[in-house]
C-alpha positions in Angstrom: -55.4 15.1 -52.7 -55.3 11.8 -51.5 -58.6 10.4 -49.7 -57.5 10.7 -46.3 -56.0 13.4 -44.9 -55.1 12.5 -41.1 -52.6 9.6 -40.8 -53.8 5.9 -40.2 -52.7 5.8 -36.7 -54.9 9.0 -36.3 -52.5 10.5 -34.4 -52.8 14.0 -36.8 -52.0 14.9 -40.5 -49.6 13.2 -42.8 -49.5 15.8 -45.1 -50.7 19.6 -45.6 -53.5 20.3 -48.4 -52.8 22.5 -51.4 -53.7 25.6 -51.1 -57.5 26.3 -52.2 -58.1 22.4 -51.7 -61.7 21.7 -50.2 -61.9 20.3 -46.8 -64.3 19.2 -44.5 -64.0 20.5 -40.6 -65.6 17.6 -38.5 -64.9 19.9 -35.2 -67.0 22.5 -36.5 -70.0 20.6 -37.5 -68.7 19.6 -40.8 -68.2 22.7 -42.5 -66.6 22.9 -45.9 -63.8 25.3 -46.5 -60.7 26.1 -48.6 -57.1 25.3 -46.9 -55.7 28.7 -47.0 -52.5 27.9 -44.8 -51.5 27.3 -41.4 -51.8 29.5 -38.1 -49.6 28.2 -35.6 -50.6 24.6 -35.1 -54.0 24.9 -36.8 -55.1 25.2 -40.3 -56.6 28.3 -42.0 -59.7 27.6 -43.7 -62.4 30.0 -45.5 -66.2 29.3 -46.6 -66.1 28.5 -50.1 -68.7 31.2 -50.6 -66.6 33.7 -48.8 -66.6 35.2 -45.6 -64.4 35.2 -42.5 -61.8 32.4 -42.1 -61.8 30.2 -39.2 -59.0 27.6 -37.6 -59.3 23.9 -37.5 -57.2 21.1 -35.5 -55.7 19.3 -38.5 -56.7 16.2 -36.9 -60.3 17.0 -37.5 -60.4 17.8 -41.2 -61.0 15.2 -43.7 -61.2 15.0 -47.7 -64.7 16.0 -48.5 -67.1 13.3 -50.1 -68.3 13.7 -53.9 -71.6 15.0 -52.7 -69.9 17.8 -50.0 -67.8 18.5 -53.2 -70.7 19.3 -55.3 -72.6 21.2 -52.6 -69.4 23.2 -52.3 -68.6 24.2 -55.8 -72.4 25.0 -56.2 -72.1 27.2 -53.6 -69.0 29.2 -55.0 -70.9 29.5 -58.2 -74.0 30.8 -56.4 -71.8 33.4 -54.5 -70.1 34.8 -57.5 -73.2 35.1 -59.7 -74.4 37.6 -56.7 -71.7 39.3 -56.9 -72.1 40.2 -60.4 -69.2 40.5 -62.8 -66.1 41.4 -61.9 -65.0 44.6 -63.3 
C-alpha cells in the first residue's frame, strides 16, 4: 500500500485500499481500523480488535505510521488471546 491514500491535491482518495488493510480515520479521532469495503461514498472500517464497523469519509483516511501499525497489531494479538483458541 502506498504511503498516501489521499491524492496529492487533497481532493479525495487516489485509490481504494486492499481488503483488510490498516488505515487511520482522522475524522474519528485517529481511530485505526481495517478496510472492509465500500458503503456508498464512504469506506467501511472495522476495529482491529473486533467490534462494530463504522463508516469513514475517504478524504479523512490515511496510512498508519509505524507506531500506529505496531499498536494495532498488538491490539489484534491481545484480542485473539482473550477469545481463546479457535475450536
